[in-house]
C-alpha positions in Angstrom: 5.4 -8.2 -26.8 5.1 -11.2 -24.5 2.0 -12.7 -22.8 1.5 -15.6 -20.5 -1.8 -17.5 -20.0 -2.5 -18.0 -16.3 -4.4 -21.0 -14.8 -7.3 -18.6 -14.1 -7.7 -18.0 -17.8 -6.7 -14.4 -18.1 -3.7 -13.0 -19.8 -0.9 -11.8 -17.4 1.8 -9.5 -18.6 5.4 -10.6 -18.7 8.4 -8.1 -18.8 8.5 -5.9 -21.8 11.3 -5.5 -24.3 13.8 -2.7 -23.8 11.5 -0.4 -26.0 8.5 0.0 -23.8 7.3 3.0 -25.9 6.1 0.4 -28.5 4.6 -1.8 -25.9 0.8 -1.9 -25.3 -1.3 -4.2 -23.2 -4.7 -2.9 -24.5 -6.6 -5.1 -26.9 -6.5 -3.0 -30.1 -8.9 -5.4 -31.9 -11.7 -5.5 -29.3 -10.9 -2.1 -27.8 -11.2 -3.6 -24.3 -8.6 -3.5 -21.5 -7.6 -6.7 -19.8 -8.9 -7.0 -16.3 -5.5 -6.0 -14.8 -2.9 -4.3 -16.9 0.7 -3.4 -16.0 2.0 -0.9 -18.5 5.8 -0.4 -18.2 7.3 3.1 -18.5 10.9 2.0 -18.7 13.1 -0.9 -19.6 13.8 -3.6 -16.9 16.0 -2.1 -14.1 19.0 -3.8 -12.7 17.6 -5.3 -9.5 18.9 -8.4 -7.8 16.3 -10.3 -5.8 14.6 -7.1 -4.8 12.1 -6.5 -2.0 8.5 -5.7 -3.1 6.5 -3.2 -1.0 2.8 -2.7 -1.4 1.3 0.5 0.0 -2.2 1.1 -1.3 -4.9 3.3 0.2 -6.8 1.6 3.1 -7.4 1.9 6.8 -6.1 5.3 7.9 -4.4 5.6 4.6 -1.4 4.2 6.5 0.0 2.0 3.7 -0.3 4.7 1.0 1.2 7.4 3.2 4.1 5.2 4.1 4.8 4.0 0.5 4.6 7.5 -1.0 6.9 8.9 1.7 9.4 6.1 1.0 9.3 6.8 -2.8 9.7 10.5 -2.3 12.7 10.2 0.1 14.4 7.6 -2.0 13.8 9.5 -5.2 12.1 6.4 -6.7 11.9 6.1 -10.4 8.8 5.2 -12.3 8.6 1.6 -13.4 5.0 1.1 -14.5 1.3 2.1 -14.3 -1.3 -0.4 -13.2 -4.8 -0.2 -14.7 -7.9 -2.3 -14.1 -11.5 -2.5 -15.4 -12.5 -2.5 -11.7 -10.8 0.7 -10.5 -13.4 3.2 -9.4 -13.5 6.3 -7.3 -15.2 5.8 -4.0 -17.8 6.3 -2.7 -19.8 6.0 -5.9 -17.8 3.0 -7.3 -18.6 4.1 -10.9 -15.8 3.7 -13.5 -14.5 7.0 -15.0 -11.4 9.1 -15.4 -9.6 11.8 -13.4 -8.3 14.9 -15.0 -5.8 17.7 -14.2 -5.6 21.0 -16.1 -8.2 19.6 -18.5 -6.3 16.5 -19.4 -8.0 13.1 -18.8 -6.3 9.9 -17.5 -7.5 6.5 -16.6 -7.6 5.6 -12.9 -4.3 3.9 -12.0 -1.9 2.7 -9.3 1.8 3.2 -9.8 5.0 1.1 -9.5 8.4 2.7 -8.6 11.8 1.3 -8.1 15.1 2.2 -6.4 18.2 0.4 -7.5 20.4 1.5 -4.5 17.9 0.2 -2.0 16.9 -2.7 -4.3 13.2 -2.0 -3.9 10.0 -2.1 -6.0 7.2 -0.1 -4.5 3.5 -0.1 -5.4 1.3 2.8 -4.3 -2.1 4.3 -5.2 -5.7 4.8 -4.2 -7.3 1.9 -6.1 -7.9 -1.8 -5.5 -11.2 -2.6 -7.1 -14.7 -3.3 -5.9 -15.4 -6.9 -6.8 -14.0 -9.8 -4.9 -12.6 -11.6 -7.9 -10.7 -8.4 -8.9 -8.7 -8.5 -5.7 -7.5 -12.0 -6.5 -6.6 -11.2 -10.1 -4.9 -8.0 -9.1 -2.8 -9.8 -6.5 -2.0 -12.7 -8.9 -0.8 -10.2 -11.5 1.4 -8.5 -8.9 2.8 -11.9 -7.8 3.6 -12.6 -11.5 5.6 -9.4 -11.5 7.4 -10.4 -8.3 8.3 -13.8 -10.0 9.6 -12.0 -13.0 11.9 -9.9 -10.8 12.9 -12.8 -8.6 11.6 -10.9 -5.6 13.1 -12.1 -2.3 10.4 -10.8 0.1 7.1 -9.0 -0.1 6.0 -6.5 2.5 2.4 -5.3 2.6 1.6 -2.1 4.6 -1.6 -1.1 6.1 -3.5 0.1 9.2 -4.8 -1.7 12.2 -8.1 -0.1 13.4 -8.3 0.8 17.1 -11.2 3.3 16.9 -9.3 5.6 19.2 -6.4 8.0 19.1 -3.1 6.6 20.3 -0.1 8.8 21.2 2.3 5.9 20.8 0.8 3.4 18.3 2.4 0.0 17.8 2.8 -2.2 14.7 1.3 -5.6 14.2 2.8 -8.3 12.0 1.2 -11.1 10.1 3.4 -13.3 7.9 3.2 -16.5 5.8 5.1 -18.8 8.2 5.8 -19.3 11.9 9.5 -18.7 11.2 8.8 -15.3 9.7 6.6 -14.3 12.6 9.4 -15.3 15.1 11.9 -13.4 13.1 9.7 -10.3 13.2 9.2 -10.5 16.9 12.8 -9.5 17.3 11.9 -6.0 16.0 9.3 -5.4 18.7 6.3 -6.1 16.5 3.0 -7.1 18.0 1.5 -10.5 17.1 -2.3 -10.7 17.3 -4.0 -14.0 18.3 -6.5 -14.0 15.5 -8.3 -11.7 13.0 -8.6 -10.7 9.4 -6.6 -8.6 6.9 -8.7 -7.3 4.0 -8.0 -6.0 0.5 -4.9 -6.4 -1.6 -2.8 -6.2 1.6 -4.5 -9.4 2.8 -4.9 -11.3 -0.5 -1.2 -10.9 -1.3 -0.5 -12.6 2.0 -2.8 -15.5 1.2 -1.9 -16.0 -2.5 1.7 -15.2 -1.8 1.9 -18.0 0.7 0.3 -20.5 -1.8 2.8 -19.5 -4.5 5.8 -19.9 -2.2 6.7 -16.2 -1.5 7.8 -14.9 1.9 5.2 -12.2 2.7 5.2 -9.9 5.7 2.3 -7.6 6.5 3.0 -4.6 8.8 -0.1 -2.9 10.2 0.3 0.4 12.1 -2.3 1.1 14.8 -4.6 3.9 13.8 -8.0 5.4 14.7 -9.1 4.5 11.2 -11.4 7.4 10.5 -8.8 9.8 9.0 -5.5 9.8 7.1 -2.9 9.0 9.8 0.8 10.0 9.3 1.5 8.8 12.9 0.5 5.2 11.9 2.5 5.5 8.7 5.6 6.8 10.6 5.7 3.8 13.0 5.3 1.4 10.1 8.1 3.1 8.2 10.3 3.0 11.3 9.9 -0.8 11.6 10.2 -1.4 7.8 13.5 0.4 7.3 14.9 -1.4 10.4 13.9 -4.8 9.0 15.1 -4.3 5.5 18.3 -2.4 6.6 18.1 0.9 4.7 18.6 4.5 5.8 15.6 6.9 5.5 15.2 10.4 6.7 12.0 10.4 8.7 12.1 14.0 9.9 9.2 15.2 7.7 6.8 12.4 8.6 7.7 12.8 12.3 6.8 16.5 12.0 3.5 15.6 10.5 2.9 13.1 13.3 3.8 15.7 15.9 1.3 18.1 14.3 -1.4 15.5 14.6 -0.6 15.2 18.3 -0.9 19.0 18.7 -4.2 19.1 16.9 -5.6 16.3 19.0 -4.5 17.9 22.2 -6.1 21.2 21.1 -9.3 19.3 20.3 -9.3 17.6 23.7 -8.7 20.9 25.5 -11.6 22.5 23.6 -13.8 19.5 24.4 -12.9 19.6 28.1 -13.7 23.3 28.2 -17.1 22.7 26.6 -17.9 19.9 29.0 -17.0 22.1 32.0 -19.4 24.8 30.7 -22.2 22.3 30.4 -21.5 21.2 34.0 -21.7 24.8 35.2 -25.0 25.4 33.5 -26.4 22.2 34.8 -26.3 23.7 38.4 -28.2 26.9 37.4 -31.9 27.0 38.4 
């Protein structure tokens, strides 16, 4: 197996041999996992300057919903699992395992790929809970991007509005003026100033320092619940930009259902308010 020592002093994984079943990134001597570990589940796929897409759980779950839909519709193949000492299940932020049908498994994010669309896609629920972990995680992902000679990186997430929008827009933040101007042609919004948090944001910053073209797409969302509507508008812009075909019927149906539920909620709320007004005139 091959390892590379980074400038930050931790060991970052390079691509495995064609026999990943014999490949392990866990320290068998000290029985301790490295801070961020990518464990490959297949040999290196044939991708030529692919696009890397990050869609982890965050505001409105927009990034994760978009990435998982993309993987499902493209029939993405498993590339690797990502483990970290700092992955923990919120809100307790205590390390542990998850289990299904009585079988335990470490918390992980997942990497998929699609040769036809020339994509590598990261999705999952976990980012970490310590500031330094975000940087080390992002740096490890950028090492992977370098190994695959990734042409562009897209990070997906939500833009909090605190209110329900029937027709949400998509904001763009990128690593250069030229990229921002290029993205304007797709009808994306450009904010005057602000912050992007988590891996979505750190990949932008570290990616810029390491010479990658990184584009962040943020779908407007209330922010208090998983939002397929925000994921849908992000996917619509993403597939237009990267030039692939994707069936969006299912996520559009989920978006329409959210509209129906909101309209039903507002109708009930209006009815309740009217009853309160009627009672206020009694006596």
